[in-house]
Each structure stands twice: as C-alpha cells, then as structure tokens.
Biopython code that builds the backbone (N, CA, C, O; Angstrom):
import numpy as np
from Bio.PDB.StructureBuilder import StructureBuilder

atoms = [
    (1, "MET", "N", (-7.816, 14.704, -2.319)),
    (1, "MET", "CA", (-6.451, 15.191, -2.482)),
    (1, "MET", "C", (-6.537, 16.728, -2.523)),
    (1, "MET", "O", (-7.028, 17.313, -3.488)),
    (2, "ASP", "N", (-6.066, 17.334, -1.491)),
    (2, "ASP", "CA", (-6.230, 18.841, -1.457)),
    (2, "ASP", "C", (-4.631, 19.440, -1.421)),
    (2, "ASP", "O", (-3.728, 18.920, -0.765)),
    (3, "VAL", "N", (-4.509, 20.494, -2.166)),
    (3, "VAL", "CA", (-3.235, 21.081, -2.572)),
    (3, "VAL", "C", (-3.482, 22.630, -2.235)),
    (3, "VAL", "O", (-4.521, 23.197, -2.576)),
    (4, "GLY", "N", (-2.535, 23.214, -1.598)),
    (4, "GLY", "CA", (-2.717, 24.711, -1.436)),
    (4, "GLY", "C", (-1.354, 25.353, -0.970)),
    (4, "GLY", "O", (-0.338, 24.663, -0.885)),
    (5, "PRO", "N", (-1.366, 26.611, -0.691)),
    (5, "PRO", "CA", (-0.113, 27.305, -0.364)),
    (5, "PRO", "C", (0.478, 26.754, 0.817)),
    (5, "PRO", "O", (1.698, 26.595, 0.800)),
    (6, "ASN", "N", (-0.200, 26.417, 1.895)),
    (6, "ASN", "CA", (0.329, 25.679, 3.039)),
    (6, "ASN", "C", (-0.179, 24.347, 3.321)),
    (6, "ASN", "O", (-0.227, 23.908, 4.469)),
    (7, "GLN", "N", (-0.591, 23.638, 2.211)),
    (7, "GLN", "CA", (-1.046, 22.577, 2.215)),
    (7, "GLN", "C", (-0.423, 21.669, 1.183)),
    (7, "GLN", "O", (-0.853, 21.786, 0.036)),
    (8, "PRO", "N", (0.520, 20.786, 1.417)),
    (8, "PRO", "CA", (1.272, 20.035, 0.370)),
    (8, "PRO", "C", (0.402, 18.895, -0.041)),
    (8, "PRO", "O", (-0.575, 18.602, 0.649)),
    (9, "VAL", "N", (0.699, 18.241, -1.118)),
    (9, "VAL", "CA", (-0.056, 17.216, -1.720)),
    (9, "VAL", "C", (-0.088, 16.028, -0.817)),
    (9, "VAL", "O", (0.945, 15.462, -0.460)),
    (10, "THR", "N", (-1.302, 15.651, -0.444)),
    (10, "THR", "CA", (-1.418, 14.478, 0.585)),
    (10, "THR", "C", (-0.940, 13.199, -0.039)),
    (10, "THR", "O", (-0.270, 12.416, 0.635)),
    (11, "VAL", "N", (-1.264, 12.930, -1.355)),
    (11, "VAL", "CA", (-0.926, 11.765, -2.072)),
    (11, "VAL", "C", (-0.973, 11.991, -3.622)),
    (11, "VAL", "O", (-1.853, 12.678, -4.140)),
    (12, "SER", "N", (-0.060, 11.426, -4.277)),
    (12, "SER", "CA", (-0.031, 11.696, -5.792)),
    (12, "SER", "C", (-1.229, 10.929, -6.290)),
    (12, "SER", "O", (-1.722, 9.954, -5.723)),
    (13, "VAL", "N", (-1.656, 11.497, -7.452)),
    (13, "VAL", "CA", (-2.768, 10.789, -8.194)),
    (13, "VAL", "C", (-2.372, 9.399, -8.525)),
    (13, "VAL", "O", (-3.120, 8.452, -8.285)),
    (14, "ALA", "N", (-1.149, 9.257, -9.099)),
    (14, "ALA", "CA", (-0.736, 7.821, -9.409)),
    (14, "ALA", "C", (-0.677, 6.977, -8.201)),
    (14, "ALA", "O", (-1.030, 5.803, -8.311)),
    (15, "ASP", "N", (-0.273, 7.431, -7.054)),
    (15, "ASP", "CA", (-0.181, 6.536, -5.850)),
    (15, "ASP", "C", (-1.757, 6.263, -5.472)),
    (15, "ASP", "O", (-2.107, 5.134, -5.128)),
    (16, "ALA", "N", (-2.520, 7.154, -5.539)),
    (16, "ALA", "CA", (-3.947, 6.912, -5.327)),
    (16, "ALA", "C", (-4.618, 5.891, -6.261)),
    (16, "ALA", "O", (-5.331, 5.001, -5.797)),
    (17, "LEU", "N", (-4.401, 6.016, -7.505)),
    (17, "LEU", "CA", (-4.799, 5.122, -8.493)),
    (17, "LEU", "C", (-4.181, 3.686, -8.265)),
    (17, "LEU", "O", (-4.920, 2.705, -8.347)),
    (18, "LEU", "N", (-2.979, 3.563, -8.010)),
    (18, "LEU", "CA", (-2.242, 2.242, -7.812)),
    (18, "LEU", "C", (-2.818, 1.567, -6.532)),
    (18, "LEU", "O", (-2.944, 0.343, -6.482)),
    (19, "ALA", "N", (-3.142, 2.323, -5.569)),
    (19, "ALA", "CA", (-3.612, 1.753, -4.373)),
    (19, "ALA", "C", (-5.064, 1.364, -4.310)),
    (19, "ALA", "O", (-5.510, 0.657, -3.407)),
    (20, "ALA", "N", (-5.733, 1.808, -5.221)),
    (20, "ALA", "CA", (-7.230, 1.651, -5.276)),
    (20, "ALA", "C", (-7.513, 0.114, -5.785)),
    (20, "ALA", "O", (-6.827, -0.508, -6.596)),
    (21, "GLY", "N", (-8.562, -0.292, -5.182)),
    (21, "GLY", "CA", (-9.116, -1.533, -5.679)),
    (21, "GLY", "C", (-10.340, -1.429, -6.459)),
    (21, "GLY", "O", (-10.860, -0.330, -6.652)),
    (22, "GLU", "N", (-10.856, -2.559, -6.942)),
    (22, "GLU", "CA", (-12.053, -2.578, -7.766)),
    (22, "GLU", "C", (-13.130, -2.026, -6.890)),
    (22, "GLU", "O", (-13.160, -2.247, -5.680)),
    (23, "ASP", "N", (-14.075, -1.252, -7.569)),
    (23, "ASP", "CA", (-15.325, -0.624, -7.010)),
    (23, "ASP", "C", (-14.879, 0.381, -5.872)),
    (23, "ASP", "O", (-15.709, 0.724, -5.029)),
    (24, "ASP", "N", (-13.574, 0.861, -5.834)),
    (24, "ASP", "CA", (-13.190, 2.082, -4.979)),
    (24, "ASP", "C", (-13.462, 3.292, -5.759)),
    (24, "ASP", "O", (-13.637, 3.307, -6.978)),
    (25, "GLN", "N", (-13.487, 4.352, -4.938)),
    (25, "GLN", "CA", (-13.740, 5.688, -5.528)),
    (25, "GLN", "C", (-12.751, 6.653, -4.976)),
    (25, "GLN", "O", (-12.610, 6.776, -3.759)),
    (26, "ILE", "N", (-11.992, 7.409, -5.927)),
    (26, "ILE", "CA", (-11.172, 8.421, -5.479)),
    (26, "ILE", "C", (-11.728, 9.744, -5.790)),
    (26, "ILE", "O", (-12.107, 10.012, -6.931)),
    (27, "ILE", "N", (-11.794, 10.599, -4.797)),
    (27, "ILE", "CA", (-12.220, 11.939, -4.919)),
    (27, "ILE", "C", (-11.061, 12.965, -4.853)),
    (27, "ILE", "O", (-10.266, 12.996, -3.913)),
    (28, "VAL", "N", (-11.021, 13.781, -5.888)),
    (28, "VAL", "CA", (-10.027, 14.731, -6.086)),
    (28, "VAL", "C", (-10.726, 16.168, -5.999)),
    (28, "VAL", "O", (-11.674, 16.476, -6.721)),
    (29, "THR", "N", (-10.156, 17.020, -5.035)),
    (29, "THR", "CA", (-10.682, 18.309, -4.997)),
    (29, "THR", "C", (-9.819, 19.386, -5.203)),
    (29, "THR", "O", (-8.701, 19.458, -4.692)),
    (30, "ARG", "N", (-10.348, 20.291, -5.998)),
    (30, "ARG", "CA", (-9.568, 21.443, -6.548)),
    (30, "ARG", "C", (-10.183, 22.756, -5.955)),
    (30, "ARG", "O", (-11.404, 22.892, -5.883)),
    (31, "HIS", "N", (-9.300, 23.728, -5.527)),
    (31, "HIS", "CA", (-9.747, 24.949, -4.830)),
    (31, "HIS", "C", (-8.974, 26.058, -5.402)),
    (31, "HIS", "O", (-7.767, 25.917, -5.602)),
    (32, "CYS", "N", (-9.642, 27.251, -5.703)),
    (32, "CYS", "CA", (-8.936, 28.498, -6.012)),
    (32, "CYS", "C", (-9.030, 29.279, -4.706)),
    (32, "CYS", "O", (-10.091, 29.583, -4.159)),
    (33, "TRP", "N", (-7.768, 29.580, -4.250)),
    (33, "TRP", "CA", (-7.797, 30.328, -2.950)),
    (33, "TRP", "C", (-8.077, 31.878, -3.215)),
    (33, "TRP", "O", (-8.478, 32.617, -2.316)),
    (34, "ALA", "N", (-7.854, 32.278, -4.413)),
    (34, "ALA", "CA", (-8.133, 33.703, -4.743)),
    (34, "ALA", "C", (-9.618, 34.039, -4.704)),
    (34, "ALA", "O", (-10.023, 35.052, -4.134)),
    (35, "CYS", "N", (-10.496, 33.100, -5.371)),
    (35, "CYS", "CA", (-11.817, 33.395, -5.588)),
    (35, "CYS", "C", (-12.788, 32.585, -4.874)),
    (35, "CYS", "O", (-13.989, 32.855, -4.847)),
    (36, "GLY", "N", (-12.222, 31.530, -4.260)),
    (36, "GLY", "CA", (-13.076, 30.632, -3.392)),
    (36, "GLY", "C", (-13.740, 29.501, -4.301)),
    (36, "GLY", "O", (-14.583, 28.777, -3.770)),
    (37, "TRP", "N", (-13.436, 29.325, -5.524)),
    (37, "TRP", "CA", (-14.012, 28.305, -6.467)),
    (37, "TRP", "C", (-13.537, 26.864, -5.788)),
    (37, "TRP", "O", (-12.442, 26.701, -5.250)),
    (38, "THR", "N", (-14.510, 25.912, -5.909)),
    (38, "THR", "CA", (-14.096, 24.581, -5.556)),
    (38, "THR", "C", (-14.769, 23.569, -6.539)),
    (38, "THR", "O", (-15.890, 23.765, -7.007)),
    (39, "GLU", "N", (-14.074, 22.573, -6.791)),
    (39, "GLU", "CA", (-14.564, 21.472, -7.617)),
    (39, "GLU", "C", (-14.116, 20.123, -7.083)),
    (39, "GLU", "O", (-12.949, 19.911, -6.756)),
    (40, "ASP", "N", (-15.079, 19.224, -7.008)),
    (40, "ASP", "CA", (-14.717, 17.858, -6.604)),
    (40, "ASP", "C", (-15.067, 16.909, -7.875)),
    (40, "ASP", "O", (-16.077, 17.040, -8.566)),
    (41, "ARG", "N", (-14.013, 15.890, -8.069)),
    (41, "ARG", "CA", (-14.323, 15.045, -9.098)),
    (41, "ARG", "C", (-14.071, 13.608, -8.450)),
    (41, "ARG", "O", (-13.106, 13.433, -7.706)),
    (42, "ALA", "N", (-14.941, 12.616, -8.746)),
    (42, "ALA", "CA", (-14.880, 11.351, -8.364)),
    (42, "ALA", "C", (-14.576, 10.495, -9.443)),
    (42, "ALA", "O", (-15.199, 10.555, -10.503)),
    (43, "VAL", "N", (-13.485, 9.554, -9.197)),
    (43, "VAL", "CA", (-13.166, 8.569, -10.099)),
    (43, "VAL", "C", (-13.514, 7.313, -9.553)),
    (43, "VAL", "O", (-13.171, 6.994, -8.414)),
    (44, "SER", "N", (-14.238, 6.511, -10.368)),
    (44, "SER", "CA", (-14.665, 5.193, -9.739)),
    (44, "SER", "C", (-13.818, 4.101, -10.531)),
    (44, "SER", "O", (-13.657, 4.228, -11.744)),
    (45, "ILE", "N", (-13.343, 3.152, -9.910)),
    (45, "ILE", "CA", (-12.541, 2.100, -10.413)),
    (45, "ILE", "C", (-13.538, 0.924, -10.690)),
    (45, "ILE", "O", (-14.138, 0.319, -9.801)),
    (46, "ASP", "N", (-13.645, 0.668, -12.078)),
    (46, "ASP", "CA", (-14.616, -0.439, -12.408)),
    (46, "ASP", "C", (-13.933, -1.818, -12.460)),
    (46, "ASP", "O", (-14.458, -2.875, -12.112)),
    (47, "SER", "N", (-12.780, -1.670, -12.908)),
    (47, "SER", "CA", (-11.966, -2.961, -13.088)),
    (47, "SER", "C", (-10.413, -2.695, -13.222)),
    (47, "SER", "O", (-10.038, -1.602, -13.647)),
    (48, "ILE", "N", (-9.614, -3.555, -12.910)),
    (48, "ILE", "CA", (-8.123, -3.429, -12.815)),
    (48, "ILE", "C", (-7.524, -4.459, -13.652)),
    (48, "ILE", "O", (-7.753, -5.648, -13.430)),
    (49, "GLU", "N", (-6.732, -4.051, -14.652)),
    (49, "GLU", "CA", (-6.018, -4.990, -15.461)),
    (49, "GLU", "C", (-4.537, -4.779, -15.285)),
    (49, "GLU", "O", (-4.094, -3.643, -15.457)),
    (50, "THR", "N", (-3.763, -5.724, -14.971)),
    (50, "THR", "CA", (-2.378, -5.713, -14.777)),
    (50, "THR", "C", (-1.696, -6.417, -16.160)),
    (50, "THR", "O", (-1.861, -7.604, -16.443)),
    (51, "THR", "N", (-0.980, -5.559, -16.885)),
    (51, "THR", "CA", (-0.265, -6.024, -18.135)),
    (51, "THR", "C", (1.008, -6.465, -17.896)),
    (51, "THR", "O", (1.446, -7.390, -18.580)),
    (52, "GLU", "N", (1.782, -5.880, -16.907)),
    (52, "GLU", "CA", (3.107, -6.359, -16.707)),
    (52, "GLU", "C", (3.296, -6.669, -15.316)),
    (52, "GLU", "O", (2.351, -6.443, -14.560)),
    (53, "GLY", "N", (4.426, -7.180, -14.826)),
    (53, "GLY", "CA", (4.769, -7.474, -13.582)),
    (53, "GLY", "C", (4.591, -8.936, -13.106)),
    (53, "GLY", "O", (3.892, -9.730, -13.735)),
    (54, "ASP", "N", (5.198, -9.234, -12.060)),
    (54, "ASP", "CA", (5.237, -10.643, -11.639)),
    (54, "ASP", "C", (4.067, -10.795, -10.759)),
    (54, "ASP", "O", (4.018, -10.041, -9.787)),
    (55, "GLY", "N", (3.016, -11.736, -10.955)),
    (55, "GLY", "CA", (1.894, -11.958, -10.243)),
    (55, "GLY", "C", (2.126, -12.347, -8.835)),
    (55, "GLY", "O", (1.431, -11.876, -7.935)),
    (56, "ALA", "N", (3.069, -13.181, -8.617)),
    (56, "ALA", "CA", (3.441, -13.520, -7.195)),
    (56, "ALA", "C", (4.008, -12.360, -6.399)),
    (56, "ALA", "O", (3.804, -12.305, -5.186)),
    (57, "THR", "N", (4.715, -11.423, -7.035)),
    (57, "THR", "CA", (5.119, -10.293, -6.374)),
    (57, "THR", "C", (4.119, -9.326, -5.959)),
    (57, "THR", "O", (4.174, -8.666, -4.922)),
    (58, "VAL", "N", (3.108, -9.279, -6.922)),
    (58, "VAL", "CA", (1.895, -8.428, -6.616)),
    (58, "VAL", "C", (1.028, -9.060, -5.409)),
    (58, "VAL", "O", (0.520, -8.385, -4.515)),
    (59, "GLU", "N", (0.948, -10.348, -5.516)),
    (59, "GLU", "CA", (0.105, -10.982, -4.551)),
    (59, "GLU", "C", (0.846, -11.039, -3.093)),
    (59, "GLU", "O", (0.180, -11.062, -2.058)),
    (60, "ARG", "N", (2.124, -11.057, -3.092)),
    (60, "ARG", "CA", (2.883, -10.940, -1.805)),
    (60, "ARG", "C", (2.762, -9.531, -1.319)),
    (60, "ARG", "O", (2.722, -9.344, -0.103)),
    (61, "ALA", "N", (2.702, -8.532, -2.138)),
    (61, "ALA", "CA", (2.598, -7.175, -1.576)),
    (61, "ALA", "C", (1.322, -6.933, -0.958)),
    (61, "ALA", "O", (1.204, -6.262, 0.068)),
    (62, "ALA", "N", (0.255, -7.535, -1.639)),
    (62, "ALA", "CA", (-1.130, -7.407, -1.077)),
    (62, "ALA", "C", (-1.199, -8.064, 0.244)),
    (62, "ALA", "O", (-1.747, -7.503, 1.193)),
    (63, "LEU", "N", (-0.581, -9.415, 0.351)),
    (63, "LEU", "CA", (-0.545, -10.011, 1.551)),
    (63, "LEU", "C", (0.037, -9.304, 2.706)),
    (63, "LEU", "O", (-0.509, -9.294, 3.810)),
    (64, "LEU", "N", (1.264, -8.654, 2.413)),
    (64, "LEU", "CA", (1.935, -7.900, 3.312)),
    (64, "LEU", "C", (1.084, -6.752, 3.806)),
    (64, "LEU", "O", (1.039, -6.533, 5.017)),
    (65, "ASP", "N", (0.388, -5.985, 2.930)),
    (65, "ASP", "CA", (-0.529, -4.928, 3.333)),
    (65, "ASP", "C", (-1.586, -5.507, 4.261)),
    (65, "ASP", "O", (-1.856, -4.865, 5.275)),
    (66, "ASP", "N", (-2.205, -6.641, 4.021)),
    (66, "ASP", "CA", (-3.186, -7.173, 4.746)),
    (66, "ASP", "C", (-2.704, -7.570, 6.146)),
    (66, "ASP", "O", (-3.404, -7.370, 7.139)),
    (67, "ILE", "N", (-1.517, -8.127, 6.202)),
    (67, "ILE", "CA", (-0.818, -8.440, 7.464)),
    (67, "ILE", "C", (-0.512, -7.213, 8.350)),
    (67, "ILE", "O", (-0.697, -7.223, 9.567)),
    (68, "GLU", "N", (-0.037, -6.167, 7.671)),
    (68, "GLU", "CA", (0.284, -4.907, 8.343)),
    (68, "GLU", "C", (-0.996, -4.261, 8.980)),
    (68, "GLU", "O", (-0.944, -3.706, 10.077)),
    (69, "ASP", "N", (-2.218, -4.364, 8.196)),
    (69, "ASP", "CA", (-3.410, -3.735, 8.625)),
    (69, "ASP", "C", (-3.931, -4.557, 9.822)),
    (69, "ASP", "O", (-4.504, -3.967, 10.738)),
    (70, "GLU", "N", (-3.757, -5.897, 9.853)),
    (70, "GLU", "CA", (-4.254, -6.706, 10.917)),
    (70, "GLU", "C", (-3.393, -6.369, 12.124)),
    (70, "GLU", "O", (-3.967, -6.062, 13.169)),
    (71, "LEU", "N", (-2.154, -6.397, 12.075)),
    (71, "LEU", "CA", (-1.205, -6.047, 13.153)),
    (71, "LEU", "C", (-1.438, -4.605, 13.719)),
    (71, "LEU", "O", (-1.395, -4.427, 14.936)),
    (72, "ALA", "N", (-1.673, -3.623, 12.894)),
    (72, "ALA", "CA", (-1.956, -2.307, 13.361)),
    (72, "ALA", "C", (-3.207, -2.238, 14.241)),
    (72, "ALA", "O", (-3.289, -1.436, 15.172)),
    (73, "ALA", "N", (-4.187, -3.110, 13.920)),
    (73, "ALA", "CA", (-5.531, -3.149, 14.652)),
    (73, "ALA", "C", (-5.376, -3.904, 16.074)),
    (73, "ALA", "O", (-6.269, -3.838, 16.919)),
    (74, "ILE", "N", (-4.209, -4.608, 16.273)),
    (74, "ILE", "CA", (-4.177, -5.332, 17.570)),
    (74, "ILE", "C", (-3.631, -4.292, 18.636)),
    (74, "ILE", "O", (-2.620, -3.616, 18.446)),
    (75, "GLU", "N", (-4.351, -4.245, 19.688)),
    (75, "GLU", "CA", (-4.029, -3.347, 20.759)),
    (75, "GLU", "C", (-3.270, -4.001, 21.811)),
    (75, "GLU", "O", (-2.562, -3.272, 22.505)),
    (76, "SER", "N", (-3.293, -5.305, 22.063)),
    (76, "SER", "CA", (-2.607, -6.015, 23.154)),
    (76, "SER", "C", (-1.106, -6.220, 22.716)),
    (76, "SER", "O", (-0.788, -6.731, 21.642)),
    (77, "LEU", "N", (-0.305, -5.807, 23.576)),
    (77, "LEU", "CA", (1.132, -6.049, 23.470)),
    (77, "LEU", "C", (1.456, -7.598, 23.520)),
    (77, "LEU", "O", (2.236, -8.098, 22.710)),
    (78, "ALA", "N", (0.881, -8.272, 24.418)),
    (78, "ALA", "CA", (0.975, -9.697, 24.534)),
    (78, "ALA", "C", (0.778, -10.434, 23.298)),
    (78, "ALA", "O", (1.535, -11.333, 22.932)),
    (79, "THR", "N", (-0.382, -9.992, 22.574)),
    (79, "THR", "CA", (-0.816, -10.471, 21.381)),
    (79, "THR", "C", (0.175, -10.271, 20.232)),
    (79, "THR", "O", (0.369, -11.150, 19.392)),
    (80, "LEU", "N", (0.782, -9.110, 20.221)),
    (80, "LEU", "CA", (1.731, -8.762, 19.144)),
    (80, "LEU", "C", (2.980, -9.577, 19.312)),
    (80, "LEU", "O", (3.553, -10.071, 18.341)),
    (81, "GLU", "N", (3.447, -9.733, 20.684)),
    (81, "GLU", "CA", (4.470, -10.552, 21.004)),
    (81, "GLU", "C", (4.341, -11.985, 20.611)),
    (81, "GLU", "O", (5.295, -12.588, 20.122)),
    (82, "ASP", "N", (3.107, -12.577, 20.828)),
    (82, "ASP", "CA", (2.829, -13.808, 20.416)),
    (82, "ASP", "C", (2.910, -13.963, 18.896)),
    (82, "ASP", "O", (3.509, -14.917, 18.399)),
    (83, "ALA", "N", (2.316, -13.038, 18.169)),
    (83, "ALA", "CA", (2.447, -13.121, 16.612)),
    (83, "ALA", "C", (3.719, -13.054, 16.162)),
    (83, "ALA", "O", (4.068, -13.745, 15.206)),
    (84, "LEU", "N", (4.557, -12.224, 16.786)),
    (84, "LEU", "CA", (5.957, -12.143, 16.376)),
    (84, "LEU", "C", (6.765, -13.498, 16.673)),
    (84, "LEU", "O", (7.579, -13.917, 15.850)),
    (85, "ALA", "N", (6.549, -14.064, 17.696)),
    (85, "ALA", "CA", (7.116, -15.468, 18.057)),
    (85, "ALA", "C", (6.630, -16.507, 17.148)),
    (85, "ALA", "O", (7.375, -17.416, 16.783)),
    (86, "GLU", "N", (5.300, -16.403, 16.731)),
    (86, "GLU", "CA", (4.852, -17.480, 15.748)),
    (86, "GLU", "C", (5.506, -17.121, 14.411)),
    (86, "GLU", "O", (5.959, -18.080, 13.785)),
    (87, "VAL", "N", (5.628, -15.968, 13.893)),
    (87, "VAL", "CA", (6.266, -15.646, 12.646)),
    (87, "VAL", "C", (7.737, -16.180, 12.604)),
    (87, "VAL", "O", (8.221, -16.785, 11.648)),
    (88, "ARG", "N", (8.327, -15.901, 13.670)),
    (88, "ARG", "CA", (9.742, -16.416, 13.712)),
    (88, "ARG", "C", (9.846, -17.925, 13.850)),
    (88, "ARG", "O", (10.794, -18.513, 13.329)),
    (89, "ARG", "N", (8.931, -18.559, 14.516)),
    (89, "ARG", "CA", (8.891, -20.025, 14.509)),
    (89, "ARG", "C", (8.596, -20.597, 13.108)),
    (89, "ARG", "O", (9.202, -21.579, 12.681)),
    (90, "GLN", "N", (7.686, -19.978, 12.437)),
    (90, "GLN", "CA", (7.323, -20.402, 10.980)),
    (90, "GLN", "C", (8.546, -20.202, 10.162)),
    (90, "GLN", "O", (8.852, -21.063, 9.337)),
    (91, "ARG", "N", (9.259, -19.153, 10.320)),
    (91, "ARG", "CA", (10.452, -18.904, 9.519)),
    (91, "ARG", "C", (11.622, -19.971, 9.754)),
    (91, "ARG", "O", (12.342, -20.366, 8.837)),
    (92, "GLN", "N", (11.721, -20.353, 10.955)),
    (92, "GLN", "CA", (12.667, -21.387, 11.208)),
    (92, "GLN", "C", (12.428, -22.704, 10.584)),
    (92, "GLN", "O", (13.362, -23.455, 10.304)),
    (93, "LEU", "N", (11.082, -23.020, 10.343)),
    (93, "LEU", "CA", (10.618, -24.241, 9.818)),
    (93, "LEU", "C", (10.864, -24.214, 8.271)),
    (93, "LEU", "O", (10.975, -25.274, 7.654)),
    (94, "GLU", "N", (10.945, -23.038, 7.669)),
    (94, "GLU", "CA", (11.230, -23.000, 6.213)),
    (94, "GLU", "C", (12.591, -23.376, 5.797)),
    (94, "GLU", "O", (13.516, -23.141, 6.574)),
    (95, "PRO", "N", (12.827, -23.952, 4.623)),
    (95, "PRO", "CA", (14.144, -24.380, 4.178)),
    (95, "PRO", "C", (14.992, -23.107, 4.006)),
    (95, "PRO", "O", (14.512, -22.065, 3.561)),
    (96, "GLN", "N", (16.217, -23.237, 4.364)),
    (96, "GLN", "CA", (17.148, -22.046, 4.234)),
    (96, "GLN", "C", (17.522, -21.981, 2.763)),
    (96, "GLN", "O", (17.716, -22.982, 2.073)),
    (97, "THR", "N", (17.608, -20.749, 2.342)),
    (97, "THR", "CA", (18.094, -20.403, 0.909)),
    (97, "THR", "C", (19.446, -19.837, 1.013)),
    (97, "THR", "O", (19.803, -19.129, 1.955)),
    (98, "ASP", "N", (20.194, -20.170, 0.012)),
    (98, "ASP", "CA", (21.611, -19.671, -0.026)),
    (98, "ASP", "C", (21.511, -18.287, -0.695)),
    (98, "ASP", "O", (21.318, -18.234, -1.910)),
    (99, "ASP", "N", (21.625, -17.242, -0.013)),
    (99, "ASP", "CA", (21.485, -15.861, -0.557)),
    (99, "ASP", "C", (22.795, -15.275, -0.791)),
    (99, "ASP", "O", (23.235, -14.346, -0.114)),
    (100, "THR", "N", (23.520, -15.914, -1.916)),
    (100, "THR", "CA", (24.738, -15.321, -2.237)),
    (100, "THR", "C", (24.662, -14.447, -3.336)),
    (100, "THR", "O", (23.642, -14.519, -4.022)),
    (101, "ASN", "N", (25.577, -13.595, -3.659)),
    (101, "ASN", "CA", (25.461, -12.520, -4.694)),
    (101, "ASN", "C", (26.623, -12.979, -5.722)),
    (101, "ASN", "O", (27.536, -12.199, -5.994)),
    (102, "GLU", "N", (26.562, -14.106, -6.209)),
    (102, "GLU", "CA", (27.618, -14.703, -7.096)),
    (102, "GLU", "C", (27.503, -13.911, -8.448)),
    (102, "GLU", "O", (28.533, -13.583, -9.037)),
    (103, "ASP", "N", (26.266, -13.601, -8.946)),
    (103, "ASP", "CA", (26.125, -12.854, -10.254)),
    (103, "ASP", "C", (26.397, -11.283, -10.120)),
    (103, "ASP", "O", (26.346, -10.571, -11.123)),
    (104, "VAL", "N", (26.692, -10.754, -8.838)),
    (104, "VAL", "CA", (26.741, -9.365, -8.813)),
    (104, "VAL", "C", (28.305, -8.952, -8.881)),
    (104, "VAL", "O", (29.096, -9.392, -8.046)),
    (105, "PRO", "N", (28.673, -8.154, -9.836)),
    (105, "PRO", "CA", (30.049, -7.753, -9.868)),
    (105, "PRO", "C", (30.463, -6.940, -8.731)),
    (105, "PRO", "O", (29.595, -6.281, -8.159)),
    (106, "GLU", "N", (31.731, -6.894, -8.304)),
    (106, "GLU", "CA", (32.084, -6.083, -7.131)),
    (106, "GLU", "C", (32.681, -4.734, -7.861)),
    (106, "GLU", "O", (33.092, -3.794, -7.180)),
]
sb = StructureBuilder()
sb.init_structure("model")
sb.init_model(0)
sb.init_chain("A")
sb.init_seg("    ")
for serial, (resi, resn, name, xyz) in enumerate(atoms, 1):
    if name == "N":
        sb.init_residue(resn, " ", resi, " ")
    sb.init_atom(name, np.array(xyz, "f"), 0.0, 1.0, " ", f" {name:<3s}", serial, name[0])
structure = sb.get_structure()
C-alpha cells in the first residue's frame, strides 16, 4: 500500500486485512517524500476467526469470488457464452421463491 502526494491509497488497511486468507502476507510501505526515508512492514495472517456474521453468507461471498476469478481467466467468448447459458439453465431448475416485500412499510 503506497500513499503520496500524487498517489492515492491503493486499498485501505481494513480491506486488505478482510480480503486476506490464512497464511497470506500484507506488506505496507511508508515513504517520506521530503527526506527519502522508506519503511516496509509485513503482516502475516496466522489464523482467521469470525465471531459474528452469517456463515452461509460468508461462504456464498467466497464462492462468488472464486467464480468471478474463474470467469475472468476464460479467454474464449464461446466458453463464456456456454457458461452463462448453463447458469441460466440451472437457475430455471431451482424452485421459484416469492420475493415480496410484505414486511417493508411504504
């Protein structure tokens, strides 16, 4: 993470920590543009404990990230079109849910 007069923050420390997985390392670099001083600090993630939150929601988010990474790696337009068609076919097979907002006041 580098910050400077013409260099905005690339990512917040909180976002970097939350995106990290076990055994990942986050390197934070600090610079002084006046004197040229530089310091690098490495933070290693030994373990991750989640104390709050819905486990299914966290798992769903991780799966979506994995799917997005896989799709981004596909070069073939035909393969992407086939993947989209398959996703839509699978969604049609799912039971329909009634998504009404009965509890939401107007």
